[in-house]
FIPAPA-125406 format. One record per residue (C-alpha): residue number from 0; y, x, z; chain. Coordinates in Angstrom, 1 decimal. Example, Ala and Ser with C-alpha at 12.3 -4.5 7.8 and 13.67 -1.06 7.14 Angstrom:
# FIPAPA-125406
ATOM   pos        v        u        w   unit
ATOM     0     -4.5     12.3      7.8      A
ATOM     1     -1.1     13.7      7.1      A
This chain:
# FIPAPA-125406
ATOM   pos        v        u        w   unit
ATOM     0     -2.5     35.4      5.2      A
ATOM     1      0.8     35.6      7.0      A
ATOM     2      2.5     33.3      9.4      A
ATOM     3      6.2     34.2      8.7      A
ATOM     4      9.4     34.1     10.7      A
ATOM     5     10.0     30.6      9.4      A
ATOM     6      7.6     29.5     12.2      A
ATOM     7     10.1     30.7     14.8      A
ATOM     8     12.6     28.1     13.4      A
ATOM     9     10.0     25.4     13.8      A
ATOM    10      9.9     25.7     17.6      A
ATOM    11      7.3     28.4     18.0      A
ATOM    12      6.6     29.1     21.6      A
ATOM    13      4.6     31.7     23.4      A
ATOM    14      1.0     30.7     24.3      A
ATOM    15      0.0     32.1     27.6      A
ATOM    16     -3.6     32.5     26.4      A
ATOM    17     -2.3     34.8     23.7      A
ATOM    18     -2.9     32.6     20.7      A
ATOM    19     -1.5     34.0     17.5      A
ATOM    20     -0.5     31.5     14.8      A
ATOM    21     -1.3     34.2     12.2      A
ATOM    22     -4.9     33.7     13.1      A
ATOM    23     -4.8     30.3     11.4      A
ATOM    24     -5.7     30.4      7.7      A
ATOM    25     -5.9     26.8      6.4      A
ATOM    26     -8.4     27.8      3.6      A
ATOM    27    -10.7     30.0      5.7      A
ATOM    28    -14.3     28.9      6.1      A
ATOM    29    -14.4     30.7      9.4      A
ATOM    30    -11.4     28.9     10.7      A
ATOM    31    -13.0     25.6      9.8      A
ATOM    32    -15.7     26.1     12.4      A
ATOM    33    -13.3     25.6     15.3      A
ATOM    34    -10.4     24.0     13.5      A
ATOM    35     -9.6     21.5     16.3      A
ATOM    36     -8.8     24.4     18.7      A
ATOM    37     -6.3     25.8     16.2      A
ATOM    38     -4.6     22.4     15.7      A
ATOM    39     -4.2     22.0     19.5      A
ATOM    40     -2.6     25.5     19.8      A
ATOM    41     -0.5     25.0     16.8      A
ATOM    42      1.0     21.7     17.9      A
ATOM    43      2.3     23.6     20.9      A
ATOM    44      3.1     27.0     19.6      A
ATOM    45      3.7     26.5     15.8      A
ATOM    46      4.0     22.8     14.8      A
ATOM    47      5.1     23.8     11.3      A
ATOM    48      2.8     26.6     10.0      A
ATOM    49      3.8     28.8      7.1      A
ATOM    50      1.0     30.3      5.1      A
ATOM    51      1.5     32.8      2.3      A
ATOM    52     -1.4     33.1     -0.1      A
ATOM    53     -2.8     36.5     -0.7      A
ATOM    54     -3.7     37.7     -4.2      A
ATOM    55     -7.3     36.6     -4.0      A
ATOM    56     -6.3     33.1     -3.0      A
ATOM    57     -3.6     33.0     -5.7      A
ATOM    58     -6.2     33.8     -8.4      A
ATOM    59     -8.6     31.2     -7.1      A
ATOM    60     -5.9     28.5     -6.8      A
ATOM    61     -4.3     29.1    -10.2      A
ATOM    62     -7.4     29.9    -12.3      A
ATOM    63     -7.8     26.3    -13.5      A
ATOM    64     -6.6     24.6    -16.7      A
ATOM    65     -5.2     21.7    -14.6      A
ATOM    66     -2.8     24.0    -12.7      A
ATOM    67      0.7     23.7    -14.1      A
ATOM    68      2.3     26.6    -12.3      A
ATOM    69      1.8     29.1     -9.4      A
ATOM    70      2.0     28.2     -5.8      A
ATOM    71      2.6     31.1     -3.3      A
ATOM    72      3.0     29.3      0.0      A
ATOM    73      2.1     26.2      2.0      A
ATOM    74      3.7     24.6      5.0      A
ATOM    75      1.4     22.6      7.3      A
ATOM    76      2.9     20.0      9.6      A
ATOM    77      0.9     19.4     12.8      A
ATOM    78      2.8     16.9     14.8      A
ATOM    79      2.3     13.1     14.5      A
ATOM    80      6.0     12.4     14.1      A
ATOM    81      6.4     14.8     11.2      A
ATOM    82      3.2     13.7      9.5      A
ATOM    83      4.3     10.0      9.8      A
ATOM    84      7.7     10.7      8.4      A
ATOM    85      6.3     12.6      5.5      A
ATOM    86      3.9      9.8      4.6      A
ATOM    87      6.7      7.2      4.9      A
ATOM    88      9.1      9.2      2.6      A
ATOM    89      7.4      9.2     -0.8      A
ATOM    90     10.7      9.8     -2.6      A
ATOM    91     11.3     13.0     -0.6      A
ATOM    92      7.7     14.3     -0.6      A
ATOM    93      6.0     13.7     -3.9      A
ATOM    94      2.4     13.2     -4.8      A
ATOM    95      2.5     13.9     -8.6      A
ATOM    96      1.3     17.5     -8.3      A
ATOM    97     -1.9     16.7     -6.5      A
ATOM    98     -3.4     16.5     -3.0      A
ATOM    99     -4.3     20.2     -2.8      A
ATOM   100     -2.2     23.3     -2.4      A
ATOM   101     -2.2     23.9     -6.2      A
ATOM   102      0.6     22.7     -8.5      A
ATOM   103     -1.4     20.4    -10.7      A
ATOM   104     -0.6     19.0    -14.1      A
ATOM   105      0.0     15.2    -13.8      A
ATOM   106     -2.9     13.2    -15.3      A
ATOM   107     -2.0     11.2    -18.4      A
ATOM   108      1.4     12.8    -18.2      A
ATOM   109      2.7     10.3    -15.5      A
ATOM   110      0.0     10.4    -12.9      A
ATOM   111     -2.4      7.8    -11.4      A
ATOM   112     -2.7      6.3     -7.9      A
ATOM   113     -2.8      9.0     -5.2      A
ATOM   114     -1.6     11.4     -7.9      A
ATOM   115      1.6      9.7     -8.9      A
ATOM   116      5.0      8.5     -7.7      A
ATOM   117      7.6      5.8     -8.1      A
ATOM   118      7.1      3.1    -10.7      A
ATOM   119      3.9      4.8    -12.1      A
ATOM   120      2.3      4.6     -8.7      A
ATOM   121      3.4      1.0     -8.1      A
ATOM   122      1.9      0.0    -11.4      A
ATOM   123     -1.4      1.7    -11.0      A
ATOM   124     -1.8      0.5     -7.4      A
ATOM   125     -1.0     -3.1     -8.4      A
ATOM   126     -3.7     -3.0    -11.1      A
ATOM   127     -6.3     -1.5     -8.7      A
ATOM   128     -5.5     -3.4     -5.5      A
ATOM   129     -7.4     -6.6     -6.3      A
ATOM   130    -10.6     -4.5     -6.6      A
ATOM   131    -10.4     -3.7     -2.9      A
ATOM   132     -9.1     -7.0     -1.6      A
ATOM   133    -10.9     -8.6      1.3      A
ATOM   134    -12.1    -11.3     -1.1      A
ATOM   135    -14.0     -8.7     -3.1      A
ATOM   136    -15.1     -6.5     -0.2      A
ATOM   137    -16.5     -9.2      2.1      A
ATOM   138    -19.4    -10.3     -0.3      A
ATOM   139    -20.6     -6.7     -0.5      A
ATOM   140    -21.7     -6.7      3.2      A
ATOM   141    -25.2     -8.2      2.8      A
ATOM   142    -26.0     -5.8     -0.1      A
ATOM   143    -24.8     -2.9      2.0      A
ATOM   144    -26.9     -4.1      5.0      A
ATOM   145    -29.9     -4.3      2.7      A
ATOM   146    -29.3     -0.8      1.4      A
ATOM   147    -29.0      0.7      4.9      A
ATOM   148    -32.2     -1.0      6.1      A
ATOM   149    -34.1      0.1      2.9      A
ATOM   150    -33.0      3.7      3.6      A
ATOM   151    -34.1      3.5      7.2      A
ATOM   152    -37.4      1.9      6.2      A
ATOM   153    -38.0      4.8      3.8      A
ATOM   154    -37.6      7.6      6.3      A
ATOM   155    -38.6      5.9      9.6      A
ATOM   156    -42.0      7.6      9.9      A
ATOM   157    -40.6     11.1      9.2      A
ATOM   158    -38.9     11.6     12.6      A
ATOM   159    -36.2     13.9     11.3      A
ATOM   160    -33.7     14.3      8.4      A
ATOM   161    -30.3     15.6      7.3      A
ATOM   162    -28.1     12.6      8.0      A
ATOM   163    -25.6     13.6      5.3      A
ATOM   164    -28.0     14.1      2.4      A
ATOM   165    -30.7     11.5      3.3      A
ATOM   166    -28.6      8.7      4.7      A
ATOM   167    -24.7      8.9      4.6      A
ATOM   168    -24.4      9.9      0.9      A
ATOM   169    -27.0      7.5     -0.3      A
ATOM   170    -25.2      4.7      1.6      A
ATOM   171    -21.7      5.5      0.2      A
ATOM   172    -22.9      6.3     -3.4      A
ATOM   173    -24.9      3.1     -3.4      A
ATOM   174    -21.8      1.2     -2.3      A
ATOM   175    -19.7      2.6     -5.0      A
ATOM   176    -22.4      1.9     -7.6      A
ATOM   177    -22.5     -1.7     -6.5      A
ATOM   178    -18.7     -1.9     -6.4      A
ATOM   179    -18.4     -0.9    -10.0      A
ATOM   180    -21.2     -3.2    -11.1      A
ATOM   181    -24.2     -0.9    -11.4      A
ATOM   182    -27.7     -1.4    -10.0      A
ATOM   183    -28.4      0.4     -6.8      A
ATOM   184    -31.0      2.5     -8.5      A
ATOM   185    -28.2      4.4    -10.3      A
ATOM   186    -26.6      5.6     -7.0      A
ATOM   187    -27.9      9.2     -7.5      A
ATOM   188    -26.1      9.2    -10.9      A
ATOM   189    -22.9      8.0     -9.3      A
ATOM   190    -23.2     10.7     -6.7      A
ATOM   191    -23.6     13.3     -9.4      A
ATOM   192    -20.5     12.0    -11.2      A
ATOM   193    -18.5     12.0     -7.9      A
ATOM   194    -19.4     15.6     -7.0      A
ATOM   195    -18.5     16.6    -10.6      A
ATOM   196    -15.1     15.0    -10.2      A
ATOM   197    -14.5     16.9     -7.0      A
ATOM   198    -15.7     20.1     -8.6      A
ATOM   199    -13.1     19.8    -11.3      A
ATOM   200    -10.7     21.7     -9.0      A
ATOM   201    -13.2     24.4     -8.1      A
ATOM   202    -11.2     27.2     -9.6      A
ATOM   203    -13.6     28.3    -12.3      A
ATOM   204    -14.5     27.3    -15.9      A
ATOM   205    -18.0     26.0    -14.9      A
ATOM   206    -16.4     23.6    -12.5      A
ATOM   207    -13.8     22.6    -15.0      A
ATOM   208    -16.4     21.9    -17.6      A
ATOM   209    -18.5     19.9    -15.1      A
ATOM   210    -15.5     17.8    -14.4      A
ATOM   211    -14.9     17.1    -18.0      A
ATOM   212    -18.5     16.1    -18.3      A
ATOM   213    -18.1     13.5    -15.5      A
ATOM   214    -15.0     12.1    -17.0      A
ATOM   215    -16.9     11.7    -20.3      A
ATOM   216    -19.7      9.9    -18.6      A
ATOM   217    -17.2      7.5    -16.9      A
ATOM   218    -15.6      6.9    -20.2      A
ATOM   219    -18.9      6.1    -21.8      A
ATOM   220    -19.8      3.7    -19.0      A
ATOM   221    -16.4      1.9    -19.3      A
ATOM   222    -16.7      1.6    -23.1      A
ATOM   223    -20.2      0.2    -22.7      A
ATOM   224    -19.5     -2.5    -20.1      A
ATOM   225    -15.8     -3.2    -20.7      A
ATOM   226    -15.9     -5.7    -23.5      A
ATOM   227    -18.6     -7.8    -21.8      A
ATOM   228    -16.7     -7.8    -18.5      A
ATOM   229    -13.4     -8.8    -20.2      A
ATOM   230    -15.1    -11.6    -22.1      A
ATOM   231    -16.8    -13.0    -19.0      A
ATOM   232    -13.5    -12.9    -17.1      A
ATOM   233    -11.7    -14.6    -19.9      A
ATOM   234    -14.3    -17.4    -19.9      A
ATOM   235    -13.5    -18.0    -16.3      A
ATOM   236    -16.5    -16.4    -14.7      A
ATOM   237    -15.6    -15.1    -11.2      A
ATOM   238    -16.5    -11.4    -11.0      A
ATOM   239    -16.0     -9.2     -7.9      A
ATOM   240    -16.8     -5.8     -9.2      A
ATOM   241    -14.0     -3.2     -9.3      A
ATOM   242    -14.5     -2.3    -13.0      A
ATOM   243    -13.7     -5.9    -14.1      A
ATOM   244    -10.4     -5.8    -12.1      A
ATOM   245     -9.5     -2.4    -13.3      A
ATOM   246    -10.0     -3.3    -17.0      A
ATOM   247     -8.5     -6.8    -16.9      A
ATOM   248     -5.7     -6.9    -14.3      A
ATOM   249     -2.2     -6.8    -15.7      A
ATOM   250      0.9     -5.2    -14.3      A
ATOM   251      4.3     -6.9    -13.9      A
ATOM   252      5.0     -6.5    -17.6      A
ATOM   253      1.7     -7.9    -18.7      A
ATOM   254      0.1     -4.6    -19.7      A
ATOM   255     -3.3     -3.2    -18.7      A
ATOM   256     -4.7      0.3    -18.2      A
ATOM   257     -5.4      2.2    -21.4      A
ATOM   258     -9.0      3.4    -21.6      A
ATOM   259     -7.8      6.9    -20.5      A
ATOM   260     -6.0      5.5    -17.5      A
ATOM   261     -9.1      3.5    -16.5      A
ATOM   262    -11.2      6.6    -16.6      A
ATOM   263     -8.9      8.4    -14.3      A
ATOM   264     -8.7      5.5    -11.9      A
ATOM   265    -12.4      5.2    -11.7      A
ATOM   266    -12.8      8.9    -11.2      A
ATOM   267    -10.5      8.7     -8.2      A
ATOM   268    -12.7      5.9     -6.8      A
ATOM   269    -15.7      8.2     -7.0      A
ATOM   270    -14.0     11.3     -5.8      A
ATOM   271    -12.5      9.6     -2.7      A
ATOM   272    -15.0      6.9     -2.0      A
ATOM   273    -18.2      8.8     -1.7      A
ATOM   274    -17.8     12.0      0.3      A
ATOM   275    -15.0     11.0      2.8      A
ATOM   276    -16.9      7.9      4.0      A
ATOM   277    -20.1      9.9      4.3      A
ATOM   278    -18.3     12.6      6.2      A
ATOM   279    -16.9     10.0      8.6      A
ATOM   280    -20.3      8.5      9.1      A
ATOM   281    -21.8     11.9     10.1      A
ATOM   282    -18.8     12.6     12.3      A
ATOM   283    -19.4      9.3     14.1      A
ATOM   284    -23.1      9.9     14.8      A
ATOM   285    -22.3     13.4     16.0      A
ATOM   286    -19.6     12.1     18.4      A
ATOM   287    -21.8      9.3     19.7      A
ATOM   288    -24.8     11.7     20.2      A
ATOM   289    -22.6     14.2     22.1      A
ATOM   290    -20.9     11.5     24.2      A
ATOM   291    -23.9      9.6     25.7      A
ATOM   292    -21.8      7.5     28.1      A
ATOM   293    -19.7      6.1     25.1      A
ATOM   294    -22.9      5.5     23.1      A
ATOM   295    -24.4      3.6     26.0      A
ATOM   296    -21.2      1.6     26.3      A
ATOM   297    -21.4      0.6     22.6      A
ATOM   298    -25.1     -0.3     22.9      A
ATOM   299    -24.3     -2.6     25.8      A
ATOM   300    -21.5     -4.2     24.0      A
ATOM   301    -22.0     -4.1     20.2      A
ATOM   302    -18.8     -6.0     19.6      A
ATOM   303    -17.0     -2.7     20.3      A
ATOM   304    -18.1     -1.3     16.9      A
ATOM   305    -14.8     -2.1     15.2      A
ATOM   306    -12.9     -0.2     17.9      A
ATOM   307    -15.5      2.6     18.0      A
ATOM   308    -15.0      3.1     14.2      A
ATOM   309    -11.3      3.5     14.6      A
ATOM   310    -11.8      6.0     17.5      A
ATOM   311    -14.2      8.0     15.3      A
ATOM   312    -11.6      8.0     12.5      A
ATOM   313     -8.9      9.1     14.9      A
ATOM   314    -10.9     11.7     16.8      A
ATOM   315    -12.3     13.4     13.7      A
ATOM   316    -10.5     12.3     10.5      A
ATOM   317    -12.8     13.0      7.6      A
ATOM   318     -9.8     14.2      5.5      A
ATOM   319     -8.0     17.1      7.1      A
ATOM   320     -4.8     16.3      5.3      A
ATOM   321     -3.4     15.9      1.8      A
ATOM   322     -0.5     17.9      0.2      A
ATOM   323      2.8     16.8     -1.0      A
ATOM   324      5.7     18.5     -3.0      A
ATOM   325      9.2     18.7     -1.7      A
ATOM   326     11.4     16.8     -4.1      A
ATOM   327     14.6     18.7     -3.3      A
ATOM   328     16.0     21.5     -1.1      A
ATOM   329     16.0     20.3      2.5      A
ATOM   330     15.5     21.1      6.1      A
ATOM   331     12.6     19.3      7.7      A
ATOM   332     10.7     19.8     10.9      A
ATOM   333     13.0     22.6     11.8      A
ATOM   334     12.3     24.7      8.6      A
ATOM   335     14.1     25.1      5.3      A
ATOM   336     12.1     23.9      2.3      A
ATOM   337     12.9     24.6     -1.3      A
ATOM   338     12.4     22.0     -4.0      A
ATOM   339      8.9     22.3     -5.3      A
ATOM   340      7.4     23.7     -2.1      A
ATOM   341      4.0     22.5     -1.3      A
ATOM   342      3.6     21.0      2.2      A
ATOM   343      0.7     19.5      4.0      A
ATOM   344      0.8     16.7      6.6      A
ATOM   345     -2.3     17.4      8.7      A
ATOM   346     -3.9     14.1      9.7      A
ATOM   347     -6.6     15.6     11.8      A
ATOM   348     -4.0     17.3     14.0      A
ATOM   349     -1.6     14.3     14.1      A
ATOM   350     -4.4     12.1     15.4      A
ATOM   351     -4.8     14.3     18.4      A
ATOM   352     -1.1     14.6     19.3      A
ATOM   353     -0.6     14.4     23.0      A
ATOM   354      2.8     12.8     22.5      A
ATOM   355      1.2      9.7     20.9      A
ATOM   356     -2.4      9.4     22.3      A
ATOM   357     -3.3      9.3     25.9      A
ATOM   358     -5.9     12.0     26.8      A
ATOM   359     -6.5     12.5     23.1      A
ATOM   360     -9.5     14.9     23.5      A
ATOM   361    -11.5     12.2     25.3      A
ATOM   362    -13.6     10.2     22.9      A
ATOM   363    -13.6      6.5     23.9      A
ATOM   364    -15.2      3.6     22.0      A
ATOM   365    -12.9      1.2     23.9      A
ATOM   366     -9.6      3.0     23.5      A
ATOM   367     -6.6      0.8     23.5      A
ATOM   368     -6.1     -0.8     20.1      A
ATOM   369     -2.3     -0.3     20.3      A
ATOM   370     -3.0      3.5     20.2      A
ATOM   371     -5.6      3.3     17.5      A
ATOM   372     -3.2      1.5     15.2      A
ATOM   373     -1.2      4.7     15.1      A
ATOM   374     -3.9      7.0     13.7      A
ATOM   375     -3.0      8.3     10.2      A
ATOM   376     -6.5      8.8      8.8      A
ATOM   377     -6.0      6.4      6.0      A
ATOM   378     -2.4      7.5      5.5      A
ATOM   379      0.5      5.1      5.9      A
ATOM   380      3.2      3.7      3.6      A
ATOM   381      2.9      3.2     -0.1      A
ATOM   382      0.1      5.7     -0.5      A
ATOM   383     -2.1      4.3      2.3      A
ATOM   384     -5.8      4.3      1.3      A
ATOM   385     -6.8      1.5     -1.1      A
ATOM   386    -10.4      1.6      0.1      A
ATOM   387     -9.8      1.6      3.8      A
ATOM   388    -11.4     -1.9      4.4      A
ATOM   389    -14.5     -0.8      2.4      A
ATOM   390    -14.8      2.4      4.4      A
ATOM   391    -14.5      0.6      7.7      A
ATOM   392    -17.2     -1.8      6.7      A
ATOM   393    -19.5      1.1      5.6      A
ATOM   394    -19.0      2.9      8.9      A
ATOM   395    -19.5     -0.1     11.1      A
ATOM   396    -22.7     -1.2      9.3      A
ATOM   397    -24.1      2.3      8.9      A
ATOM   398    -23.5      3.5     12.4      A
ATOM   399    -24.4      0.3     14.2      A
ATOM   400    -27.6     -0.4     12.2      A
ATOM   401    -28.8      3.2     12.5      A
ATOM   402    -28.4      3.3     16.3      A
ATOM   403    -29.8     -0.2     16.9      A
ATOM   404    -32.9      0.4     14.8      A
ATOM   405    -33.5      4.0     16.0      A
ATOM   406    -32.6      4.0     19.7      A
ATOM   407    -34.1      7.5     20.2      A
ATOM   408    -32.0      9.1     17.5      A
ATOM   409    -30.5     12.4     18.6      A
ATOM   410    -29.2     15.7     17.2      A
ATOM   411    -32.0     18.0     16.4      A
ATOM   412    -31.8     20.9     18.9      A
ATOM   413    -33.8     23.2     16.7      A
ATOM   414    -31.1     23.2     14.0      A
ATOM   415    -27.4     23.7     14.0      A
ATOM   416    -25.0     21.3     12.2      A
ATOM   417    -22.7     22.9      9.7      A
ATOM   418    -19.1     22.2      8.9      A
ATOM   419    -17.9     21.4      5.4      A
ATOM   420    -15.7     24.3      4.2      A
ATOM   421    -13.9     22.4      1.4      A
ATOM   422    -10.1     22.6      2.1      A
ATOM   423     -9.5     18.8      2.3      A
ATOM   424    -12.6     17.8      4.2      A
ATOM   425    -12.9     17.7      8.0      A
ATOM   426    -16.4     17.3      9.3      A
ATOM   427    -20.0     18.0      8.8      A
ATOM   428    -21.9     18.6      5.6      A
ATOM   429    -25.2     19.1      7.3      A
ATOM   430    -26.2     17.1     10.4      A
ATOM   431    -29.9     17.4     11.3      A
ATOM   432    -31.2     14.5     13.5      A
ATOM   433    -34.6     13.6     15.0      A
ATOM   434    -36.2     10.6     16.7      A
ATOM   435    -39.5      9.2     17.8      A
ATOM   436    -41.0      7.3     14.9      A
ATOM   437    -42.7      4.9     17.2      A
ATOM   438    -39.3      3.8     18.5      A
ATOM   439    -38.0      2.5     15.2      A
ATOM   440    -37.3     -1.2     15.3      A
ATOM   441    -37.8     -3.7     12.4      A
ATOM   442    -34.9     -4.8     10.2      A
ATOM   443    -33.2     -8.1     10.9      A
ATOM   444    -34.7    -10.9      8.8      A
ATOM   445    -31.3    -12.2      7.7      A
ATOM   446    -29.1     -9.5      6.1      A
ATOM   447    -26.0    -11.8      6.0      A
ATOM   448    -26.2    -12.6      9.7      A
ATOM   449    -27.0     -8.9     10.5      A
ATOM   450    -24.0     -7.7      8.5      A
ATOM   451    -21.7    -10.1     10.1      A
ATOM   452    -22.9     -9.2     13.6      A
ATOM   453    -22.7     -5.5     13.0      A
ATOM   454    -19.2     -5.2     11.7      A
ATOM   455    -17.4     -6.6     14.7      A
ATOM   456    -13.7     -7.5     14.8      A
ATOM   457    -11.3     -5.2     12.9      A
ATOM   458     -8.4     -3.3     14.5      A
ATOM   459     -5.3     -4.8     12.9      A
């Protein structure tokens, strides 16, 4: 890895502590372990970081049938103002070549949702948007509350577990199963499909084949349920599941997704909707356990949960950042960029920018909402996250119910949490917790009322 002289043009300054921007390797598992410290130093000393991939990285990045061409470098933008401008400029910074540092082949030739631009993006987003509307998300809350309580009941007597594997992932995969109209019992299958979708870009043939298997399973599922959903919708039945909307919603010209487009859309729901929300949930529990005064504040005033969720998302964004491609030669952020250069707006750094957030390293469940509206965890502009409302509801219900019903919950001092080393992910993939089984409280009798009480007012 090299941090080149381009960094000097981006306003690199000398760090009196001796920090060297060359020590930051955006794909290093070791760097991931204290990534926040790197971001803090880089915002001051090297706000646009230039990384040149070595030969081993190049082989790993380009050894995949989906890769259209080699990528040799990556520019990471650390400041909030640069990140926000990139996200608000989709014509200058394109999404068609994928969210990672690779130069990916556009799916279906023209792309889909987060992996598309221009009219193609507008069309795919218009078709998928109804599936994630407040009208469709709100009725899911009682089911989600029941799912959360069932999971807690199942492990209450054990006194310890891995929060990611035993709670967060079952919650989010169950939510996605319900969203696409499958029984909750098939949540493990949905989780398997989702992981296989993510593994498609693992850089080896086994991962590629696994991804193809998952796309085939999604295709089989859509072919199985599609005709029935379309018939029932045509007969006037009101259906809230995402699959019905994806298969039956028309664009401005009256056309619908092809079967292949529908498969790609659903694969993105699974890839984005399972792990990122689960990571955010683990991040939130970790932050509340390591900030006891803030946890106490939330316990004394449960209505703060909506604000607390936004602070969790700001403080530890579950997605570190997603890549874009420069559409033309330009200068941006003080550095020259060639057309086709891969750049990365780093959400997890922008959310901690001292120029935007007061005392950003302090975790506060009652942080001013005018500040919280400026976090970029869900993106901004035309590519803002479709599933943001669903993710917020999952986090509010999962965190508030877990802490209310298990008041003695704490991090397990006998085991160390581990950070996820996947390039895009920012947070924990293993979070051991423990509690006194005798302290576990019973579930609320009315899941509708409990879900309503637990979500609190949203930050808007």
